Structure formats: structure tokens, C-alpha cells
N, C-alpha and C positions, 0 to 999 in steps of 0.2 A: 318776979319780973319787974324791972324798973319802968318808970313812965316812958323813958326814952326808948326802951326795947319794945314796949307796947305800941308806941307811935310808929316805930320802924316796921313792926309786923303788920299793923293796920295799913300803913302806906304801901307796903309790898303786896298785900292781898288786893288792895284797890287797883294797883298798877297791873297786876296779873289779870284781873277781871277786865280792866279797860283794854289791855292789849289783846286779850282773847276775843272780846267783842270786835275790836278793830280787825283781827284776822278773819273772822267770819264775814264781816262786811266787805273786806277786800277780796275774799274768795268768791263772793257772790257778784260783785259789781265790776271790778277791773280784772277780767280774766279772758283769755283766749284759750279754748279747749277743744281738742279733737281727740279721737282715740289714741293717737300716737304723739301728740304735741300738746303741751300745756304751758302757757305763760301766764303767770299771776304774781301779784305783789303780796300774796297771802303769807309768805315767809318773812316779810319785813317785820311784823310784830314779834315773831319768834326770835329773830336775830337781835332785835332791839332788847327784848327781855334778857336774852342770854348775855349780851354785851354789858348791859347796865347792872344786872342783878346776879347772874351766874347760871350754872347748869340746871339747878332744880327749877328755878322760875322759868327758864327757857323751855324746859321739858313740859312744865305745866301749861304754858301758853300753847305749845304745840298739841299736847294731848287734848286739852279742853276745847281748843278752837276747832280742831279737826273732828272731835266727837260731836260738837254742836252742828258743824257744817254737814257731817254725814247724816245725822238724825233728821235735821230740818231740810236737807236737800233731797234730790231725786232718789237716793238710795234707801233712806230711812234706816231704822234699826234692823240689822240683819245679823246672822251668825258670823259674817265676815267683817263686821264693823271694826272689831278690835284689830284685825289685820291691817286695816288702812289708817288707823289712828296712831299706831306705834311709830311708823316712819317719820311723821311730823315731829315727834318727841326726840327722835335721833338727832335731827338738825339742832334743836335747842341744847341737847346734851353736848354735842361736839363743839359748837360755838361757845357755849358756856364754860366748858372745860378749857378751851383755848384762852378765853378771857380770864379765867381764874389763874391759869399758869402765867399769863402775862402780868397780872397784878402781883403775883408772888415774886416775880423777877424785877419788879419795881416800875414797870411802865404799863399803861393800859393798852388793851388790844387795838382800840381805834387810833392810838398813837404809833402803831407799827403797821403801816398799810400793807406791806408785803405779807406779813404774818396773818393779818386780818383777811386778806383775799385768800390765802392758802387754807386757812381754817374754814372759811365760809364755803369754799369750793369743795373741801373734803366733806363738810356737812351735807352739801348738795349731792355729792356722789353717793354717800352712804344712805341718804334719804331715797334717792332713785333706786339704789340696790334693794333697800327695804321694801319699796313699792313693788319692785319686780318680784321679790320673794312672795309678797302678798298676792300678786296676780297668779303666781305659780301655785301657791297653796289653795287659792280659790278654785283654780282649774282642777286640782286634785279632788277638792270637796264636791264640786258640782259636775265632775267628769266632762269637762270641756277641754278644748285644745289650747295648750299653752304655746304651741308652735306658731300660731297666728300672730302672737305678740313679738316674736323674735326679730322679724325684719325691721320693726320700728325701734328696737332697743338702742342702737347707736344714736338715733335722733332724740330719744328720751334723755340719755345721758348728756348729749350736747346741749339740749334745751335747759336741763338742770344746771349745768355749768354756766351757761349764758345768763340765766336768771340769777344765779348766785353772784356773778360779777356785777350785774345791775343793782341788786339789793345791797351789796357791799358798798358800791359807789354812792348810794343814797344814805346808807347807815353811818358811814364814817363822819361826814360833816353834821349829820343829824344828832349823833351822840355827843359830838363836841359841843354843839349848840345847846343841847339839853343840859349838859353838865354846867356850861357857862351861865345859863339862865337861872340855875338854882332849882329848876323843876324837879330834878332827881336828887335832891340833897340827901335823901336817906339811902341812895344806892351806893354800894361799895362797902 
């Protein structure tokens, strides 16, 4: 491994750790949460990692950030923890794959606003679907009623889409600014 490759690897590991910590902090501080409605900026670091570095890094930020948030939060480490960690990684994978596809076609994801919004909304829909499947599996494990969650399902998807639009609106200029500033010189 060359010196440049080692620097890029060390830089990427540090950025994943920083964005993971940022995710946990945003999940704890700036969030409005009820049983059927959740608005948070916690997905911002996932989307940033995915857009700047790719699907693997986006997935890592989602997995690690959600794992830390689950363990240190009110739920603790439980048999269902893994169920709720995976959907956050889905968002990172979807947005990262979209960013990777855009890079291969010659233009970055943040330079294609319509594609960027579509990819981030698709990631939000799949994340909400993953969380819904997690709730369903948890209801099977603990013999509780899944039917109680069904009336709030349209609101959950609507909130997820609205959050994705807000996060994307923040991410596009933020990624442009980070690239211009040289802070993410090892990204891409």
C-alpha cells in the first residue's frame, strides 16, 4: 500500500467516525419524535457520507450511528437492535449507489439536483419500509399487535419523504461547499 493510499484510508476512517458521531448527536438533539411521526436531521451525515465517499461509507455511517444511538438510547442492547440498525444502512447504500452511478456517467450526484432528490427520496422510502418490516418482525417476536401501527403508516412514509427533501436541500450546497473548500480532497 502506497503512502497516498494509506492517507486516503486513514482520512476515510476518520470521516466515517466523525459523521457517525454527528449522526448520534443529531439524533439526540434536533429531533421531534412521536410513535407515528419522526422528524430528525440524523440522516444528514449518512447522505453526506454516501454522496462524498460512496455506498460502503454511507452504509457504515448508518449502521454504526444507529447502533450507537440504539445502545446508548432508551432501548439499549436488545434482541431487536439489529432489526432497527439495518434500515439506516439502506439509506446510505441507496444514496451511495446513486452517487457512484453518477460518477461513472461523468457528473457528481450533487450536480444533478433532480436525480439527487429522486435518489434521496428512494432511500427514504426504502428506509421507512425497512423500519416497518422491523416493527412487524418485532411484533412477531414479542407477540404484539402490528395492526396498531397500520393507521400511522401513510404519515410515516410522508414524513420520511419530507425529511428526505429537507436533507437533500441542505446536502446539495453543503457538498458543493465541502468540495470547493478542499476539506474532502480524498473523497472520490
